[in-house]
N, C-alpha and C positions, 0 to 999 in steps of 0.2 A: 133915332135908331141903333138901337146899342149892334157896339162891333162885334163882330162872332171870334170868338177866340180859335174858332181852327182855322181862320183867315190866314194870309201869309202875312199881313200889318200884325193883327196879332199876333204869330210866334215871334215878329219881330220886337215890338214892344215886350213881349219876357223878356227875351234874349237879351235883351240893351240891358233892360233895369238888372235883370244874373252880373252879367257881366262889366259892369260899369265898378261892385266895389271892391269886385277882387284884384280886377289890373291895379286899382288906386290901389292897393294892399298890397302887390305885389311892384310896383312903382314907388311905395313908400321906405320895402322890406330893402331896393337894389338901393335909394340914397344912401338908405343907411349902412348898407355896407361897405361902399362906395369908399375907397381909399381908404377905406381898417384896411393894417398892418398883421392884428392876431386877433384875434375875433372863435370862431365854435369852428375844431375841427374838422362838422361836417360841412361848413363854408365851403363855395371852389375855389374865395381868393383867398383862402385861407393860408398865414405861413407862419411857421414858429418864433417862436422869438430868440432870436442868440444870446443872449445873456442867459437863457436857460437852460443851455447848451452846457453838460458838465462832459471836458475832456480825461479819456483817460489815457496812462500811458500803457501798452498791454509791454507783461513783461516778456525778456527772453526766454524762451522753451530751452526745455534740455540740454534740445538735440543742438538747437544751434548754440550752445556756450560749449560742447563739446566741442561742436568744426568749427568757429577759431581759432578755440587749443590747441588741436589736429592741420592749423593753417603751421608752411617749414613746408621746408627739403626735403625727401633722403637721402638719409646718410651716406647710402650707397653713391645717387645723384653726387654730392657733393665732392667726394673724393675721387668719382671720375672726372668730375669737371675742376679740381685742382688741377687736372691731369694727373695724375700718380698711373691709374687702371682704370681697366673695363668697369657699367656694374656690375659685373659678372662674376668679375674676378674680387670686386674690393666685397661684395656678399661670403664672399670664402676668406679674407681677412676681417671682414666684421668677428666671423664669430666664431676667431682665435683668439680674438681678446687685440690684435691689433690701429683699434681708432678709440676714439675715450674725447666724454664732450663735456664742460667742464670741470674735468679733472678725472670723470667717472667715465670705465670701463664699458666701454657697448658693444653685447652681442646678440642682441635684440633685431629678427628682420623687422623692415621695415618701420625703425627710430628717425623722428621728423627733428631735423635740425630748424633750431627758433633762429629768426637771425640775427640777434644778440649771443647767441653762442660762441662759446672757444672750440675747435674741433682741433683734434692733436692726429695723425695718422702715424706709430712705430718713434708716438713723440715728441715730433716737427710739427709746427702751427701750419695750418690753411686755410686759404682763406682760394674763395670760388673767384675768378679771372676770366675776363674776357677772352674768348675760344680766339688764337691766334694760326694762322697758316701760311707757309715760308716757304719757299720752294725755292734751291736751291742745288747751282751748276756746279758740284763738285771736283775740285782740280785735285790732282794727281800727291800722294803724300803726304795726304790728309788722313787721319784713322776718325772712322763714329764711333764716339764716346764722351759722354760728359768732361771728363779729363780726365788723363791721365798720369801716373805715381813717377814716370822717365823720363817726364817734361814735351813727348814731340807735340806733334803740330797737331789741333783738333776742328774737328768740324764747326765746334762751336763759335771759336776761333774768328770763321767767317760770316755766322749771322751774331756777333755779340750786339750789335746798336739796334740787330731789327726790330726788336719788341722790349718792357719792358717784363713782359710777362714769362715764366720760365718753361721754354717748349723743350721737346725733345725727337728726337729722329723718327720716324717712321725707320724699321727696318736701318738693313746696314747698306754699306758698300765696303770693300776690303781696303786697306791704305791704295794701292796703288788701281784702284779702279777709278775712274772718272762718271759725271754725270747726275742726272734725274736724287736728289734727295729730297723726300719732305720733310718737314718742322714743326709740331704743335701737341696745343696742351688738352687738347679735345681726345682723350681716353679711349670713347668710345669705337672714334673713327680710326685710333690706330690703331683697334683690336680687329676693326672693320676691314683694314689693306693690312694688313699682314698671314691673315688666314687662310691655309689654302682656299676654302672652302669657297670665297667668295670670287675665285679666277681673277684676280684680279692682275691686268694684261703689263709683263715687263716686258719691253724690247730694252735687247743690248744687240752693239755693233763689238764684235770682236776682229779681233785681227789676231791670224793664227800664225807662228812661225814655219810654216813649210801649207801649200798647198791641200786643201779638205778636197779625198775620193769623194766619186758619186755614192763609189759602196759603203762610206762611212756616215757618207748628208743622210743618204737614205737609211741606216740602221740609230741611228741617233733620231731620227728621224720619228721611226717606231719607239715600243715600251723599253728598257730593260730594264737590269738590273745591276746597281748602284751602290754600297755598300751596304746589300742588304736589303733596299732600301728598291722600290717603282719604282722609277722614273717616270716622269710624263715631261715632252718636250712639245707645245702646240703647236709651232713650227719652225722652220729652219729652213736657209735656201743664198745662195749667194749672195750678193749685192748687184745690182746689176753695171753693169759696162767696168765693172773693180776685177782684181787680182782674184784667183780664187783664194787668195789669203783670208779675203774678207768676205764676214758672214753674219747675216742677218740671224738671233736667237729670240725666239719669243718662248716663254717661261710663265706659271704663275708663281715656282714652289717657292717658299720663304729659308730652305735650307744654305747653311756658309759655302759661301764659296761653290757653288752649285756651278753654273755655267764655267768655268774651271777647271772642278772635279771632274765637268762631262767630254769635255775636248783630253783631258789628258787619258782617261779612260781608252782611247780608240787613240793613244798617242801622238798625241798635238798640244802643244804648247801654248800660251794664251798672251803675247807679245803685247796686246793694250786690250781695253772692254772699257764702254761706255755705257752708260745705261741712259736711251735718249729717249725712251717713250717710259712713262710709270702712270697708271691710272687715269687712261689718253690727256699725260699733260705732256707736255713735249721744252721742247729748250727753245722754243723759236723766238729771235730776242732776247735771249737768255746767255750771255758770254761766260765764257768758261772761272769761275773764283767769283759771281753777281749770285743775287738773289731777290724775290717776289716776292710780295704777299700776294695772296692766289685771289680773284675776280667773287662773286655777290656766287655769278654763276658756275665758277668753277667749285668753289663749299657745295653749290647746292648738286652737283651733281653727284660728284665723293660722296655725299650722306644715300644717296638714291643709290650704290652699288650694293 
C-alpha cells in the first residue's frame, strides 16, 4: 500500500528530511564560531582585535591654546588685591601708566598677569596678599595715618603685630575721637565702606559741653546746609537715662570731622566722641586699645553691603 503524499505522515516525513541537513549546518556553524575572538564583522560574536587599533593624539585646537595663554588675573584685580585701591580706581591708574609688568608699562585694559610676572605700581613691587580684616577700638591721642613725620603715635602702632600683610585704615578718626576703626588690604571693600551711596551705618556717642536743646535736636534731624553742602543726619536722640549732654547720632557721611562740625554749627562743643557702631560691627568684648580679626560671617556680611 503506497503512502499518501498529502497525508499527515507524508508531510512529517518530508519536513524531517528537509530540516535535518539545515539544523546540522547551523550546529556546525555555531560550533565553529564558538570561542572565536575575532572573525567576520557580520558575526554577532565578532570582536575587534585590540592590537589592530591605532591610537591617535588629538592636536590641541587654536582656541584651546589661546585660552591657556589667556589664563591669569586681570591687572586691575591684581592691584586691588595688593590693597592699593579698588578695581575701578586701578583702571584709571593703569590708563595713566602707573603700572608695569616685567619692566614694561601697561596701559591696556583687561591685561592679564601671569603667575611669574613681576608687577610694580609707581615703582613699588606688588604681591597678591591674603585678605585681612582687623577691627580696632581706638583710644584717644592716636592719629589715623600710616606714619607721621612729627613722630606722633599712630593707629598703626596699635596693630603692628596683628598681621604680616600691609593693611590700611578704612576711613579715619581724628586724634581726639575714640572707637571702632577697621583695617584691611581689601581695596574693593574699602571703596564700598567709604562711599556714601552704600549708606554704611556709623553710630557715635557724643558728649557735649552743654545740654542740647530740643529745638536744636529737631533742626539737626532735618536736612541743613553746612559749608555749602547739604548734611543728612540719619538719626539723633538723647541717650536714655543720661544727661541731655549725652547724644547718640547716626550718619553715613564720610566728610572729615563731620560730627564735630554739625554740633559746632549750632553752638555746641563736642567734649568726647566715640564711634560705637561701624557697618554693623560693635565694640562688644573689645576693650579700648585692643583689636581683633573679623570672623568669616562678619566679612561675608560686609561684602553683601
